[in-house]
N, C-alpha and C positions, 0 to 999 in steps of 0.2 A: 504493499500500499504506500503510495507517495507520501512524503513528508507534509506536503501541502494539504492533503486530504486528512491527515492525522491532526494537524493544527486546526483545521476547519471543524472536524468532529469535536475536539476538545473545547474550542470556543463555543460551539453550539450547546455543548452539555452545560457550561458555565451559564450561558445565557438562559437556558431552560430552568436551571436551578434558581437564578435570580428572579425569573419570571414567576415561579411558584412561591416565592417568599416575599420579597419586598414589592414585586410587581403583581401580587395576587389580585387587588381590585381591578387593575387594568386587564389582566388575563380574563377574569370573569366578565368584564365589560366587553371585550372583543368577542368572546364566545356568545354572549347574549346578542350582540349586534349581528352576528352571522346567523343566529337562529332567527332573528327578526327580518333579515334581508328578504325572504320570500314575501312577507307581509308588506314591506316597503315597496317591493317591486309591483305587487298587485295594485297598491294606491297609485303608483306612477303610471302604470299601463291603463287601468280602468277609469281613473279620474283626470288623467293628464296633469297631475301635480308635478311640480319640480322636486328635486331631491331633497331640498331643505324642508319643505312642507311634509312630504311623505315620511321621511325619516323621523320628524318631530312627532307626527301623529302615532306612528307605530311604537316609538319609544315611550310616548305618554300612555298608550294603552297598556304596555307592559308595566310602567311604573305604577299606575293606578291599580292594576290587577295584583301586583306584588304587595303594595301597601295595604289593600283590602284584605288579602289573605293573611298578612301579618296581624292585621287588626282583629280578624275573626278567630284565628287559631293561635297566633303567637302569644298574645297577652295572657290568655288562659293557661297556655302551656308553660310560660315563664313563671307565672304565679304558682302554678302547681309544682313545678320543679323546685322553685325557691322554698316553698313550704316543705317539700320533701327533704331538702338539704338541711333545713333548720331543725327538723325532727331527727335526722340521722344521728347526731351526737347523743340524744337521749336514748335511742334504740341500742346504741353501742354500750352506754352505761348500764341499761337494763340487762344486756348480755353479760357484761362483767359481774353484775350483782348475781345473776343467775349462776354463773360458773362459781363464784365464791360460796354461794349457798350449797351447791352440789358437793363442793370440796369439803365443806364442814360436815355435811351428812356422811361423806365417805370417811372422814377422819373418825367420827363417832362410831362408824360401823366397824373399822379396822382396829380401833383403839391405839392409833398412833404408830402403826407398824412402819417398817422401812419403806415398804411399797407405797404407802400413803405419802411419805415424805417426798419421794421422787415424783409422785403425781402432783404434789403440791408445788414443787419447783416448776414442773411443766405448765401447769395451769397459771401459776404466777407470771410466767413469761408471756403466756397467752393473754392474760388480762392486761399487762403492760402494752402489749401489741394493740389491743382494743382501745386502750386510753390514748396511745399515739395516733391511732386512726382517727378517733374522735377529734383530736386536735387538728389533724390534717384537714378534716371535713370543714371545720370552722375556718381554716385558712383558705379553703376553696371558696367559701362564701365571701370572704373578703376580696380575694382575687376576681371573683365574678363581678362584685360591685365596682371594683376599680377599673375593670376592663370595659365597662359600658361606654365611657367617652371614647376610647380607641375604636370600639365597634361603630359608634355613630359617625366618626370621621371616616372610617373605612366605607361605611355604607353610602355617605354623601359623595365621596370621591368615585365610587362605583356607578352611582346613578348619573352623575355628571358625565362620566367617561362613556356611559352607554349612548347618550345623545351624540357625543362628539364622534365616536366610532361608527355609529349608524349613518351619520352624515358623510364621513370621510372614507368609508370602506372601499369604494371603487378607486379612489385616488391613491390609497395606500397600497392596493394590490398592483396598480399600474406602476407606482414608484418602485416597488420591490422588484417587479419583472424587468424594469428598465436597467437593472444592475447586471443583466445577463444578455449575452448575444442571442441572435435569432434562433440558432440551433438549440441553445440551451433552454430557451424559453419554453419550448414544447415539453421538454423533460421536467422542468420545474413546475409547470402547470399540471403535469401528470402527477407529480409528487404532492402538490397542494390538494388536488382532487382526491387522491387516495388517502392523504393525511386527514382531510376533513371528514371523509367517510368513516375512517377507523377511529379517530379521536372522539368524534360525536357518538359513534357506536359504542365506544368504551364508557363514555359518560352516561349514555342512556342505559347500558347494561348495569352499571353500578347503581344508578338511580332506581332501576327496576328491581334489583336485588334488595336494596335498602327499603323500598316500599313494601315488598313482599315480607321481609323480616319484620317491619313495623306492624303491618296488618296482623300477622300471625301472633306477634307478641302482645299486641293490644287486646286482640280477641281472647287470647289465652289468659291474660291477667284479669280480664273482665269475668271470664268463666270461673277463675279461681277465687275472685272476689278481693283482690288486693287493692290497697288505696293507691292513688296517683298513677293510673294506668298509662295516661298520656306521657307523663314525664319519664316513667321507668322504661316504657317502650322506646322513647327517644334515646335514652341512655344506652340501652341494648343495641340500637342501631349504630350509634357513635362508637361503641366499643367493638362492635362487629366488623367495622371498616378496617380496623387493625388486623393484619394477617396473623400475628403471633397470639393475639387474645381470643377474640371471638365471643359469641354469645355465652359460652360456658363460663367465662370469667365474671359474669354478673349472676347468672341463674344458679350455677352449681354451689357456690358459697352460701348464697341466700337460701337454697334448698336445705343445705346441711344445717344451717342456723335454725330454720323452722322445724326440722326433724328433731334436733337436740332439745329445743325449747318445748317440744310436745305438740306442735302444730303439724300433725301427720298429713292432713289433707293438703295444706298449702305446700309442704315440702315435696310430696309425691307429684302434686300438680305442676310444680316448677320443673321437676325432673322430666316429666312427660312433655312439657312445652319445649324444653331444650332439645329433646330427642326429635320432636316434630319439626322444629326449625332447622335442625341440622340435616335431617333426611331430605326435606323439601329443597334446601339449598344445594345439597350434594347432587340432587337429580337435575335441577334446572341451571345451576351455575355454569357447568361446561358448555352446555348448548347455547346459552345466552351469550357468553363471552366469545365463544368460537364464531358464532354467526355474526355478531355485532361488530367485533373488533378485527377479525381477519387473521388473528394469530392463534396458535394452538393453545389449549388449556394449560399445558405444562409450561409453555413459555410465559403465559400470563401469571401463573402462580409463582414461578421463579422470579420474574421481574417485580411482582408485588413484594415478595419477601426480601429480596436483595435491596430494592429501593428503601424499604422500611428500615433495614439494618444499617444502611449507609447514611441516610439523611433524615430518618424519622418519618413522621406522618406525611410529610411532603413527598417522600419517596413512594408511598402507596400509589399516587397518582403519576409521579414522574417516571417511575420505572417502566411501566407498561407503555407510556407515551414514547419513551426513547426507543423501545423495541419497535413500535409502530413506525416511528420516523426512520429508523435504519432499514426496516423492511421495505417501506415505501420508496426510499432512495435506491435500494438494490434493484427493485422491480423496474424502476424508471431508468436504470443504467447509469446513474450518476457516479457510482463507484463500484468496483468489484474487488473482492478479496479472495484470491485462490492461492493455495499452497502448491508450490511447484518444486520438484526435485530434479536436480541435474543428473 
């Protein structure tokens, strides 16, 4: 592979990483503008509007719809989730009290034998861990409150960028293509088309999987009869995005706690819910990712895990997109890498 190609790939990887971190509002904005482009084109063709008017109307429709959805669902969800986090330290303290009571019962039963002393040390460490967890939850509440201004700024920048990108999308594409000669333009346009199809397919696939997980979690929690089903289902979805954790990181410890404290129905229900979500996802995930993204299920899984291990949560999205970009460039013939023995 030529040195020039290696440098270009390296610079592209750095650019993608920055785009997914500090450039996140602009990345989301340009993705939104591309989604809105068919609607903008319809306004321009059917009503003979100019680009400015058509893009403004389509962006306004999106903004109003987004704000309306946030007003209808988001406020209740945030209140429910905040109430849940506020009560979590109390739940952990109750768990600590329960363990202490059981330890005292065991000591009375065994009359202070050596086995009870060892169990006391183990349970003492466990209660200390629960206390530390309660402190961390309180810290999460503080971080959540302090992060609201940053989110507000992020959201405003995102909405403004949507309007600007929707207006400037054709000019941006033309400026980008002008960097290449006539022969390369055809290949670059082929890459952009393939990339658009694969990236948007990947995002749709992840959204669909998250929606399925959320619906299953919400229905299951309603059947079990737990409090705050909206907030807990959202927490399950957020944790499930991480390839190392998954839904079991929330449901299994919760189920164990319920079983230990004597709530057999809830504990068994949470285990069944975990099994249902896992089985359904394992059935539909390979098909959805393979069809939507255009890369194999194994490649998608490896890119998810490696991306997460290298750069954290950003890598969950960055890893598969890098694989998609490289695959699209190879298909278009922009570069080839073959091992040759003399």
